[in-house]
N, C-alpha and C positions, 0 to 999 in steps of 0.2 A: 496710954492711948486707949480709948474705949474699944471694947470688943466689936461693937457694931461697925466702927470705922475700919477696923482690921479686916473683918469679913468682907466688907464692901470692896476694899482694896485688893484683897486676894481674888475675889470674884471677877473684878475688872481685869486683873492681870491674867487670870485664866481665860477670859474671853478673848483678850488680845493675843495670847499665845495660840489659841485655837484658830483665830482668823489668819495669823501669819503662817502657821503650819498648813492650814487648809489651802491657802493661796499657793504655796509651794507644791503641795501634793497634787492638787487638781490641775495646776498648770502642766506638771509632768504627765498626768494622766491624759490631758488633751493631746499631747504629742504621741503618747503610746497608742491612743485610739487611732490616730492617723496611720501609724505604722502597721497596726493590726488590720486596718482596712485593706492595705496592699497584700498582706499575708493571706487573708481569707479569700481575696479574689483569685490569687494563684492556687490556693488549696481547692477552692470550689471548681476551678477550671480543670485541675489535675484529676479530681475524683469524679466530677459530673460532666465534664466537657462543656461547661457553660459558666458565665459569670453570674453570681447571685447579686441581684440589685440591692443596694444599700442606700442609706439616707445621708451620706456624707455630703453630697452635692444637692443643691436646691434648684439646679437648672431644670428647665421644662421643655417638653416637646410641644410643637404648635398644635398638631392635630393627629389623631390616629384613626384610621378608618378600616375596620374589619367588618364585622356584622353590625357595628355601631361606631360612634365616634365620641371622642372626648374633646370638648372645647376648652381652650385655655388662652391666657394672654400673659405676657412676660412682665409687665410693670406692676408696681404696687406690692401689697402684702401677699404672702404665700398662704393660700387656702384652697382646698378642693371645693368646687362649686357643685358640679353634678356630672354624672355619666349619662350621656345620651345614647341609649340603646333601645332595642325593641321593647324592653320593659321599663325604660326610663328610670333606672335605679338611681336614687338620690344618695350622694355620698358626702353630705355636708357634715356628717359626724366623724370625719377623719380629722384628727387633731394635727394642727400645724407644728406641734412640738416634736413630731416625728422627724421633721427635716429642718426645723428652725431652732437649733440649739447652739447658741454662740459659745465660744470658748470663754473661760473665766476672764482672761485678759480683755477680750473683745467686749464682754458684758460690762466690765468695769468702765472701759473707755466709752461705751455707748451711754451708760448711766451719767457719766460726767458731761457728755455732749448734750444730753437731754436736759440736764439741770441748767446748763448755760443757755439753752434755747428757751427755757421757761422765763428767763430774765430778759429775753429779747423784746423788741418793740411790737406794738399791736399790729403794725403794718406787716411785719414778718409773719405774725400769726394768721392774718387774713390771707396772706399769700399761700401759706401752707394749707389753709382750709379750702382753697380753691382747687387744689390738686384732686383729680378724680382718682378714686381708689379702684384698682383693678385686681384681678386674682390670677393666681398661677397654680398649676398642679405639679407636684414633684414627680420627676421622671421615674423614680422607683415605684411609685403607686401606679403609674402608667404601665410599667413593665409587668407588675404583678397582676394587673387587670387584663392584660393582653390575652393571657391564657383563658380567662373566663369569657371574654367577649368573642375572640376569634377561634375558639376551639383548640388552641394550642395545648400541647401536652404539659401538664403541670410538673412540678419538681417531683423526683422520686420519693417514695415513702418506704422506710424513713430516709432522711437525708444523711449524708456521711457523718455529720456532727451531731445527729440525734441518736437516742437510744433505740435499739432494735429488739428489745425484749418483748415477751408476749403481752405483758401488762400495757406497754406503751404503744403496741401496734395491733392489738386485738381488734380494734375498730376498723382496720383497713382490710381485713380478710373479706372474701366475697360474701355478700349478704343479699337476701332477696329484696331488701328495701334500703332506703337511704339510712346511713348510720345515725343513731340517735345518741343523746347524752347518756352516759352511765349514771345510774342512780340506785340508791339503796332504799328499800321500801319496807316498812313495818305496818301491818294492818290487822284489824280484828278478824278472827276466822269467819268465813262466810257460812250462812245458814241456807241449806237447800239451794246452793249456787248463787245466792243473793248476797251482795255486799252489805255489811252491817255498820261500816264506818259512817258517822254522821257528817263529819267534815274532814278536810285535808289540811295538813300543815306542810308548807314548803320551806326547806332549809337551804340557804344559799351561802356558800363559804366565801372567804376573801381572796386576796391576791396570793398566788403560788401556794395554794392549799388544795383540799379535796373534801369530799363528803365525809371522810373519816374524822374530820375536825368536829363533826356532830355525832356521828355514830359511835365513836370511841369515847365520847365525853358525856353528853346529856341523855342520849337514847337509853342507856341501861338504867337510868335513874328516874324515868317517868313511872308514875304509879300505874297499877293495873287498870284503874278507872280511866286514866288518860288513854292507855293503849287499847281499851275496849271501845272508845268513842272516836278517836282520831286515826286517820291514816297518815303516817309520818313518812315524808319523802325527802331525802337528802341527795342533792344532785352534784355531780362533778361538772363544773362549767366547761364550755368549749375550750379545748386546748390544755386542760388540766386533768390530773388523775388518770382515770381509764377512759375518759371521753375522747372523741375524735380530735385529732390535732392536724388539720389540713395545712399543708405548706403554702398554699396559695390564698389563704384567708387573711383578711385585714383585721379580724377580730373586733369589729365595731360593736357599738351598743346594740344596733339593730340585729346583727348576727347572733349575739348572745341571747337577746330576748326571744328572737324567732326560734332558736334551738330549744329554749326552755318551754316555749309554747307547744312546739311539735312533739317534744319528748315527754312532757309531763302533762300539761293542761289539756291538750287534745287527746293524747293517748288514753288518759284515765278519765276523760270527760269531767274534769274538775269544775265544779260550779261555785261552791263556797269554800274559801280557804284563808288560812292565816299565813303570814310570811315572817320568817325569822332570818335575818341577814347580818353578816359580819363584814365590817370594813368595806372593801370594794363592792361586795355583794349588796350593800345598802343602796347603791345607785341603781342596780338592776331591780331591786325590790321596789323602789319608787317608780321606775319606768313601768313595771308590771301593774302596780297599783293604779297608776294614771290610765293605763290601757284597759283595766278591768275594774272600774270604780264601783260597780254594783256587786262584785264577787269577793273582794278582799274585805275581811272582817277585822283584821288587826295587823298592824305593822310593828315589828320589834326590831329596831336597828341598833346594832352594837358598833361603837366607834365609827360612826359615819364620816367619810372624808369630805366634809362640806366646808369650803372656804369662801365666804362672801367676797366677791371681787369688788374692790374700791372703784369708784367712778373714775373713768379715764384710763384704767388699766386694761391690758389685753388678758382676758380671762384664762385662756389656756396657759400662757406663759406665767401668769401670776400663780396659778395652782402648781405648776411645775416647780417654781422656786420655793413654794411653801412645803411641798412634799419632799423635795430633794434640795436642801439648802446648800449643798456642796461644802459640807463641814466634816472634819474627821471625827468629831465628837459631838453628840453621843454616837456610838457605833451603829445603832440602827439608822441614824441619819446618813452615816457614811455609806452603809449598804444601799439605802434607798437612792442616794446620789449616783452610785455606780450603776444601778439598774436603770435609772432614768436618763442620765446624761451621755452614757458611753455605749453605743450600739455594739461595738466590737469587743470591748472589754467584758461587757455583760455576756456576749456570746461565748467568750473564752471561759467565763465562770460556768455557764451551762455545759460547755464541752467537758470541763473537768468534773463537774458534779452530777449533772443530770444524765449525761451519757453513761456515766459509771455509777449510777445510783445503787445498783445491786452490790457493788463492792463496798460502797460507803455504808449501806445498811448492814452488811455482814460485819464490817469492822465495828460499827456502833454496837451491834448486839453482842459481839465478842468481848468488847471492852467492858460493857455493862453487865455481861453474863445474863442477858435477857431479863434483867431486873426492871428495865424501863420499857414502856411501850414506845414504839418508834413511829407512830402514825403522823406526828408532826414532821419528822424527818422525811418520811415517804411522800407526804403531801408537798413538801418543799422541793423535792427533787423530780417528781413525775410531771414534767412539762417540757415543751420545747422553747428555745429562745424566741422563735418567731411568735409563738402564742403569748409568752410573757411580755415581750417588747411591745407588741401592738395592743394588747389588752391594757397594759399600764398606761400607755399614751392615749389611746382612743376612749377608754372608760374614765380613768381618774382625771386626766387633763382635759380630754375632749368633751367631758360632760359639764365643764365650767359654765357654758352658756345655756345648759338645759336644766340643771338641778334646781335653780331658782324657780323655774316654771313648774317643775314637778312638785316642789314643796308648796307652791301657791295653789296648785290644783288639788293637792291633798287637803289643804286648809279650807278651800272654798267649795269643793265639789264632792269630797268623800266624807262619809260619816264614820269610817273605821277608827278604832282607837289607835293611838300612836304612842309607843314607848321607846325611849332612847336610853341606852345604858352605856356608860363610858368609865374607863379606869382612870383614876386620878393621876397615876404615874405613867400614863401612856406617853412615850417619847416620840412616837411616830406621828400620831394624830392627836393633837392637844385637846383637852376638855372643851376648849373654846368652840370646836366644831359642833359638839352636841348642843352647847348653849346657843349657837347660831341657828340650829334647827328649831329650837324652842322659840326663838324670836320670830321665825317664819310661821310656825304652827303653834300658836299659844296653848292649844289644848294638849299638846304633847307632854307626856310625863317623863321627865328627865331624871335619871338616877345615876349619881356619881358614886362609884365604888372605890373606897379608900384603899391605898396601898396595892392597887392592881394596875396592870399595864395592858398592852394591846392583846396579849395572849392569855395572861392569867385572869383576865376578866371572865373567862370561862374555865380554862384549865386550872384545876386546883379548887374550884368552887362549883363543881358539876351538880351536886345535889341541890345546893341553894338556887342555882340558875334554873334547874328543872322545876323547882317549886314556883319560882317567879313566873316562868312561862305558863304553867298550869293556872296560876292565879289570873294572869292576863286573859287567857282563853276563856276561863270560867266566867269572869266578870263581863267579858264581851257577850257571851251567850245569854247571860241574865238580862243585859241591856236590850238584846234583840228579842 
């Protein structure tokens, strides 16, 4: 039998085994998450004398009136329309994947029903098209917003299931002004009190990471010429690293962008700047570029999470299934599936790891005898479940309806250079994501790095990446 046939048969058998095992495992996890929901309600009440709202139920409240009101209706699809208050804050960027995550069995059943409906008669299709779509708001979002609208006391800081170390809570200490994002800054020395930096470079990290992802990798490898010309700023996103982790935040795209604006762009009066962003940070980079089209000189996107949504698909749900396919292999897909699909299991992971990150860091350093830098471990552990859960859904999934518009705006209305870098072996976000960006922005320079994955696209090739960035910035300066 030819080897090609044998390999195909083995690959097919492997996929079949993966699907069967995944079905069993994730069906069990569906049940476990329901059980943990009850456990955490009791624990929250015992420690904090109140229930913590969760997204297990998609039931809605008709209307809430405090200093403002939330208008909802019960029928149709679940989606937040708006919050009607004195400031008329729009909340259409809250992803429905927060509260519309069907169990694996229900998802398979629904797919089967939808396939049967596609084969129905035209009259049935006309009947369905006549149904008016209405919207609903999840009661959990209502409860989280009540404190903001009505002036109710927010959850204690930190919560019992969050870490209370100085690193994680330093932002909550009394301050003369509103807490801002933590950031690391390197800039040329001033002369007679005047800044000498010609331009700024903003570095935005990815999901469950921190500014150390940049400062411990590429920052030490920039040339003296680069450090004398550019002010380099690496930021910890809202909810991560040493930045604020408000318990009542929904961590929407708007909140993340607003905090970057107030903490970096406004504070340092940034006028002309480059953006370097990894993974989830690429979405924030695009949002900033569209908001500041005359100020951004170059965009460097590493492993951007862009999944073009097929016609007829619901964008948020499609991206959720692409990012978290509910498979046990590869392991990175399994981890992403736990983080995306299971609110209470992922909270348990944060309880065990993030709340006790000092212990894990000590053990890691002890086992390796300090031979390895632990910045990746520290970045992975320094966040709250509330921040990670909402950021994942509201940025990765919730941007499904926005990222196409951002890419088109960069293509049509921005003159900045666009460089996209992706690892060939990236198992979390496939190379197709970057190729899709190229299809939207033809002038984008896409570089595929062989034998590199989601992390080693930078870690392990720091010097080469630093030279690549310097080349991008220098070429941009010459063009302008």
